[in-house]
C-alpha positions, -999 to 999 in steps of 0.1 A, spaced: 0 0 0 10 37 1 28 33 35 49 5 21 58 25 -9 70 54 13 91 31 34 107 15 3 115 50 -11 130 61 22 152 30 23 163 37 -13 172 73 -4 191 62 27 210 37 7 219 64 -18 232 86 10 259 62 22 291 45 9 292 11 -7 304 -6 25 279 10 48 247 -7 60 211 5 60 184 -14 78 149 -10 90 144 -15 127 106 -16 125 78 8 120 93 39 105 127 36 122 158 29 102 195 24 112 225 34 92 259 18 102 290 37 90 321 17 97 356 32 95 347 69 96 376 93 99 358 113 126 324 122 140 320 150 116 315 125 88 286 109 106 269 143 108 277 150 72 259 118 62 230 126 85 227 160 68 228 143 34 200 120 45 178 149 56 185 167 23 174 137 3 143 132 23 132 168 18 123 160 -18 87 149 -19 79 112 -24 53 105 -50 24 83 -36 -6 75 -58 4 104 -81 6 129 -53 37 145 -37 41 134 -1 65 152 23 85 131 47 105 143 77 131 126 97 145 130 132 181 116 131 200 105 162 238 101 158 261 79 180 298 75 173 323 49 186 342 50 208 327 81 226 292 67 227 301 30 232 319 2 214 291 -23 209 260 -22 188 236 -22 217 253 8 234 255 28 202 219 20 192 207 32 227 227 64 224 215 71 188 179 64 199 182 88 228 196 114 204 168 108 179 142 116 206 161 148 213 158 156 176 121 150 177 118 173 208 137 200 189 110 202 162 118 172 140 135 172 107 169 177 124 200 158 136 211 154 172 240 136 188 254 131 222 285 152 224 302 185 215 295 194 179 265 172 178 247 192 151 258 193 115 
């Protein structure tokens, strides 16, 4: 249905925002995760997050009508936010909720320089 089409397009745009060795996955509902191994620094994670928001600002066509999609992006970077998947996901999730509280369609992280 229409919701599935939107989710597929969001996944496609996420995949188009990352490098070949990065991973995009759907956690469930409307939540996705992007894993960016071997970054040269936290700034690169925020650059990718900004690119994701930019790509999602373009309306998605659903049943012939443009549909706006927004995203609240939470960033967590190893080693500052943890070294294992569970810790990083928990920190990114907390940051995502801060992004939602900040008015949505934005990026938040946990440390200094945590906005792009």
